[in-house]
C-alpha positions as CSV (number, residue, x, y, z in Angstrom):
1,X,135.1,122.2,117.2
2,X,135.4,126.1,117.5
3,X,132.2,127.7,118.7
4,X,131.5,131.4,118.5
5,X,131.5,132.8,122.1
6,X,127.8,133.7,122.0
7,X,126.7,130.2,120.8
8,X,126.0,127.6,123.5
9,X,127.5,124.3,122.4
10,X,125.5,122.1,124.7
11,X,123.1,120.0,122.7
12,X,124.2,116.4,121.9
13,X,123.0,114.8,118.7
14,X,120.1,112.4,119.3
15,X,121.3,108.9,118.8
16,X,119.4,106.1,120.7
17,X,119.5,102.5,119.6
18,X,116.7,100.2,118.9
19,X,116.7,96.4,118.3
20,X,113.9,93.8,117.9
21,X,113.8,90.1,117.3
22,X,110.6,88.1,116.6
23,X,110.0,84.4,115.9
24,X,106.8,84.3,113.8
25,X,106.1,80.7,114.8
26,X,106.0,81.6,118.5
27,X,109.2,79.8,119.5
28,X,110.3,81.3,122.7
29,X,113.9,82.2,123.3
30,X,116.0,83.8,126.0
31,X,116.5,87.6,126.4
32,X,120.2,87.0,126.1
33,X,120.1,87.4,122.3
34,X,118.4,90.8,122.2
35,X,120.7,92.0,125.0
36,X,123.7,91.1,122.8
37,X,122.1,92.9,119.9
38,X,121.5,96.2,121.7
39,X,124.9,96.0,123.4
40,X,126.5,96.0,120.0
41,X,125.2,99.6,119.7
42,X,126.5,100.7,123.1
43,X,127.8,104.0,121.8
44,X,124.3,105.0,120.6
45,X,123.2,105.5,124.2
46,X,124.7,107.3,127.2
47,X,123.6,105.4,130.2
48,X,120.5,107.5,130.9
49,X,118.0,104.9,129.9
50,X,117.6,101.3,128.7
51,X,114.7,99.0,128.4
52,X,113.1,95.9,126.9
53,X,109.6,94.5,126.2
54,X,109.0,90.7,125.9
55,X,105.9,88.9,124.6
56,X,104.9,85.3,125.6
57,X,106.7,85.5,129.0
58,X,103.7,84.7,131.3
59,X,102.0,81.5,129.9
60,X,100.7,80.6,133.3
61,X,98.8,83.9,133.5
62,X,98.2,84.4,129.7
63,X,94.5,85.4,130.2
64,X,95.2,88.1,132.8
65,X,96.6,91.6,132.4
66,X,100.2,91.8,133.7
67,X,100.6,95.2,135.4
68,X,104.3,96.2,135.9
69,X,104.4,99.0,138.5
70,X,107.2,101.1,139.8
71,X,106.9,103.1,143.1
72,X,109.0,105.8,144.5
73,X,107.6,105.4,148.0
74,X,105.7,102.8,150.1
75,X,102.8,105.3,150.2
76,X,102.5,105.1,146.4
77,X,102.3,101.4,146.5
78,X,99.6,101.5,149.2
79,X,97.5,104.0,147.3
80,X,97.9,102.0,144.0
81,X,97.0,98.7,145.6
82,X,93.9,100.2,147.1
83,X,92.9,101.3,143.6
84,X,93.6,97.8,142.2
85,X,91.5,96.2,145.0
86,X,88.6,98.5,144.1
87,X,88.7,97.7,140.4
88,X,90.4,94.4,139.9
89,X,90.5,90.8,140.9
90,X,94.2,90.2,141.6
91,X,95.1,86.5,141.0
92,X,98.7,86.9,142.0
93,X,101.3,89.6,142.7
94,X,105.0,89.6,143.5
95,X,108.2,91.7,143.4
96,X,109.7,91.8,139.9
97,X,112.9,89.8,140.3
98,X,116.2,91.7,140.0
99,X,119.8,91.1,140.8
100,X,122.5,93.6,142.1
101,X,124.3,95.4,139.3
102,X,127.0,97.9,140.2
103,X,125.9,100.4,137.5
104,X,122.3,100.5,138.6
105,X,121.6,102.6,141.7
106,X,118.6,103.7,143.6
107,X,115.9,101.7,141.7
108,X,112.3,102.2,142.6
109,X,110.1,99.6,144.2
110,X,109.2,97.2,141.3
111,X,106.1,95.0,141.5
112,X,103.8,93.1,139.2
113,X,100.2,92.1,139.4
114,X,98.1,89.6,137.3
115,X,94.6,91.0,137.2
116,X,91.1,90.9,135.6
117,X,88.7,93.7,135.8
118,X,85.8,93.2,138.2
119,X,82.6,92.3,136.2
120,X,80.4,94.7,138.2
121,X,82.2,98.0,137.4
122,X,80.1,100.7,135.8
123,X,80.0,100.2,132.0
124,X,80.9,96.5,132.2
125,X,77.4,95.7,130.8
126,X,78.8,96.1,127.3
127,X,79.4,99.8,127.0
128,X,83.0,99.5,128.0
129,X,85.3,96.6,127.3
130,X,87.8,95.1,129.8
131,X,90.6,96.8,127.7
132,X,88.8,100.2,128.2
133,X,88.8,99.7,132.0
134,X,92.5,98.8,132.0
135,X,93.3,101.9,129.9
136,X,91.4,104.0,132.4
137,X,93.2,102.4,135.3
138,X,96.6,102.8,133.6
139,X,95.9,106.5,133.0
140,X,94.5,107.1,136.5
141,X,97.6,105.6,138.2
142,X,100.0,107.6,136.1
143,X,98.1,110.9,136.5
144,X,96.7,110.7,140.0
145,X,98.9,108.5,142.2
146,X,102.0,110.4,143.3
147,X,105.2,108.5,142.9
148,X,103.7,105.6,141.0
149,X,103.8,104.8,137.3
150,X,102.9,101.8,135.1
151,X,105.5,100.2,132.9
152,X,103.2,97.9,131.0
153,X,99.6,96.6,131.2
154,X,99.2,93.9,128.6
155,X,98.5,90.2,128.6
156,X,101.3,87.7,128.5
157,X,103.9,90.4,128.1
158,X,105.9,92.9,130.1
159,X,108.2,95.9,129.9
160,X,111.4,96.2,132.0
161,X,113.2,99.6,132.0
162,X,115.3,102.0,134.0
163,X,118.2,104.5,134.1
164,X,121.3,102.8,132.9
165,X,122.8,101.3,129.7
166,X,120.5,98.6,128.2
167,X,122.9,95.8,128.9
168,X,123.0,96.7,132.6
169,X,119.2,97.0,132.7
170,X,118.9,93.6,131.1
171,X,121.2,92.1,133.7
172,X,119.4,93.9,136.5
173,X,116.0,92.5,135.5
174,X,117.5,89.0,134.9
175,X,116.1,88.9,131.4
176,X,118.4,86.0,130.5
177,X,116.0,83.9,132.6
178,X,112.9,84.9,130.6
179,X,111.8,83.3,127.3
180,X,109.6,85.2,124.8
181,X,108.8,85.0,121.1
182,X,109.2,88.8,120.6
183,X,111.8,91.0,122.2
184,X,112.3,94.7,121.6
185,X,115.1,96.8,123.2
186,X,116.1,100.4,123.5
187,X,119.3,102.3,124.5
188,X,118.5,105.9,125.3
189,X,120.4,109.1,124.5
190,X,118.0,111.8,125.8
191,X,118.5,115.3,124.5
192,X,115.4,117.3,125.5
193,X,113.7,115.4,128.3
194,X,114.6,114.2,131.7
195,X,116.3,110.9,132.4
196,X,114.3,109.0,135.0
197,X,113.0,105.4,135.4
198,X,109.5,106.2,134.1
199,X,110.9,108.1,131.1
200,X,113.0,105.2,129.7
201,X,111.7,103.2,126.8
202,X,109.6,101.1,126.1
203,X,106.4,103.0,126.7
204,X,103.4,100.7,127.1
205,X,99.6,100.6,127.2
206,X,97.7,97.3,127.1
207,X,99.9,95.1,124.9
208,X,101.5,98.0,122.9
209,X,105.1,98.7,123.7
210,X,107.1,101.4,121.8
211,X,110.8,102.1,121.4
212,X,111.8,105.2,119.5
213,X,114.9,106.9,118.2
214,X,114.5,110.6,117.4
215,X,112.3,113.5,118.4
216,X,108.5,114.1,117.9
217,X,108.4,117.8,117.2
218,X,104.6,117.6,116.8
219,X,104.3,116.4,120.4
220,X,102.2,119.3,121.6
221,X,99.6,118.8,118.8
222,X,99.6,115.1,119.2
223,X,99.2,115.4,123.0
224,X,96.2,117.7,122.7
225,X,94.6,115.5,120.0
226,X,94.9,112.5,122.3
227,X,93.5,114.3,125.3
228,X,90.3,114.8,123.4
229,X,89.9,111.0,123.4
230,X,90.8,110.5,127.1
231,X,94.5,109.7,126.8
232,X,96.7,111.8,129.1
233,X,100.5,112.1,128.7
234,X,102.2,112.3,132.1
235,X,105.7,110.7,131.6
236,X,107.6,113.7,130.4
237,X,108.8,112.5,127.0
238,X,107.5,112.7,123.4
239,X,107.5,109.0,122.8
240,X,104.4,108.5,124.9
241,X,102.1,109.9,122.2
242,X,103.1,107.2,119.7
243,X,101.9,104.5,122.1
244,X,98.5,106.1,122.7
245,X,98.1,106.8,118.9
246,X,98.5,103.1,118.1
247,X,95.9,102.2,120.7
248,X,93.5,104.9,119.5
249,X,93.8,104.2,115.7
250,X,93.9,100.4,115.8
251,X,92.0,99.2,118.9
252,X,89.5,102.1,119.2
253,X,89.0,103.1,115.5
254,X,89.7,99.8,113.9
255,X,92.3,100.9,111.3
256,X,94.5,98.2,109.8
257,X,98.2,98.3,110.9
258,X,99.4,99.8,107.5
259,X,96.7,102.4,107.5
260,X,97.6,103.5,111.1
261,X,101.3,103.8,110.1
262,X,100.2,105.9,107.0
263,X,98.1,108.2,109.3
264,X,101.2,108.8,111.5
265,X,103.7,109.1,108.6
266,X,101.8,109.8,105.4
267,X,103.3,110.7,102.0
268,X,103.7,114.4,101.3
269,X,100.7,115.9,99.5
270,X,102.6,116.2,96.2
271,X,103.7,112.6,96.5
272,X,100.1,111.5,96.9
273,X,99.3,113.1,93.5
274,X,101.5,110.5,91.8
275,X,99.9,107.5,93.5
276,X,97.3,105.3,91.7
277,X,93.8,106.7,92.3
278,X,92.7,104.2,95.0
279,X,95.9,104.7,97.0
280,X,95.7,108.5,96.6
281,X,92.1,108.7,97.8
282,X,92.9,106.5,100.8
283,X,96.0,108.4,101.8
284,X,94.3,111.8,101.3
285,X,91.4,110.6,103.5
286,X,93.7,109.4,106.2
287,X,95.7,112.7,106.2
288,X,92.5,114.7,106.3
289,X,90.7,112.7,109.1
290,X,93.8,112.1,111.2
291,X,95.7,115.3,110.9
292,X,96.2,115.4,114.7
293,X,97.9,112.0,114.6
294,X,100.6,113.1,112.1
295,X,104.0,112.7,113.6
296,X,106.5,115.3,112.6
297,X,110.3,115.2,113.3
298,X,113.0,112.6,112.9
299,X,112.0,109.2,114.2
300,X,112.5,105.5,113.8
301,X,110.0,103.4,115.8
302,X,109.5,99.7,116.7
303,X,106.1,98.7,118.0
304,X,105.5,95.5,119.8
305,X,102.0,94.1,120.2
306,X,100.2,90.9,120.9
307,X,100.0,89.8,117.2
308,X,103.6,90.7,116.2
309,X,105.7,93.8,115.7
310,X,106.0,96.8,113.4
311,X,108.9,99.1,112.4
312,X,108.6,102.4,110.6
313,X,110.4,105.7,110.3
314,X,109.5,109.3,109.4
315,X,108.6,110.2,105.9
316,X,112.1,111.2,104.8
317,X,113.9,108.8,107.1
318,X,116.0,111.1,109.3
319,X,116.7,108.2,111.6
320,X,118.2,104.9,110.5
321,X,116.4,101.6,110.4
322,X,117.4,98.3,108.9
323,X,115.4,95.0,108.7
324,X,116.3,91.4,108.0
325,X,114.7,88.0,107.7
326,X,115.8,84.4,108.0
327,X,113.1,81.7,107.8
328,X,110.6,82.5,110.5
329,X,112.7,85.2,112.1
330,X,112.3,88.9,111.7
331,X,114.9,91.5,112.9
332,X,114.7,95.3,113.0
333,X,117.5,97.5,114.4
334,X,119.2,100.9,114.1
335,X,122.3,99.2,112.5
336,X,122.9,96.1,110.5
337,X,125.7,95.1,112.8
338,X,123.3,94.7,115.6
339,X,121.3,92.2,113.6
340,X,124.4,90.3,112.4
341,X,125.5,90.0,116.0
342,X,122.6,87.5,116.6
343,X,122.1,86.3,113.0
344,X,125.3,86.1,111.0
345,X,123.8,85.0,107.7
346,X,120.3,86.5,107.2
347,X,118.5,85.6,104.0
348,X,117.4,89.2,103.3
349,X,118.6,92.5,104.5
350,X,116.9,95.8,103.5
351,X,116.6,99.4,104.5
352,X,112.9,100.4,104.4
353,X,112.0,103.7,102.8
354,X,110.7,106.5,104.9
355,X,107.2,105.9,106.2
356,X,107.3,102.3,104.8
357,X,106.2,99.9,107.6
358,X,107.9,96.6,108.3
359,X,105.2,94.3,109.6
360,X,105.8,90.9,111.3
361,X,102.8,88.8,112.2
362,X,102.7,85.9,114.5
363,X,101.4,82.6,113.1
364,X,98.7,80.6,114.8
């Protein structure tokens, strides 16, 4: 490509790959399948970030929050563990198991803790829930403890991520030895943010885990909006706001999943005028009330949570997303080939419209 001499030809096109597999009947399966799926899209990432989230992996500690922590120094671990001792009853803790992988170098200290909030903390008389306390703890560690950051903080789930191609990250964290009923995966191709272990996807808070392909150009507005509700973005990438918006809109404000997705990726005003009256009034109200939650820019997102998973894209679908079903299985990925790598004959394959959520729900 010939570039005029005064034009800097340095920006790579944002690619990233996302893949997700869920068994709605809660049958647990190895991480090997989702690793194969995301590896099929190897060229969509560049080795500067890969990661996974898995649900149902800690049945022996299912009633406790599983905190996945990464530390850049022993002092960070000491400071964090002092904070945990102050606020939590820690039932168990251990290093997160890893194996040597040639492509993975200089990892942080990786540790996990299974905790409950102490019942005598201020606000525990009913004003604040245990989830509220975990969110406050999560935010405090990320914002105030130097060289420490939280990968995930939900129950019976965990995120595993780092700098490397996703297949190498999966091998490093020994994900073939875990079993889960929902797996989501990400291969990163960063274009406007730094590549570091805390900046890889997924981003987590409580049982929310987010993987994202694209750019959130409304990041500044979204970040300031979230700060007014006590959420503080510290991990140097735009995807973090999506995680906190889901927690705010669904857990704190009680919106249904579809309404939360509409608040973040609503129809254009002129499109609303063509909707049936009830839908038009609903979407206009969401747009008016949650203007600060509107996500602008090209994006495709998969959201994991305790009850299932969600996939949706921006309103004009500037990033690809394909979904498929077979019996109790739901698949979402950037490319159909990544789905067919693990499900050769899906019953249904479709390309959701921009802003249209794909919702998978776990059965009891």
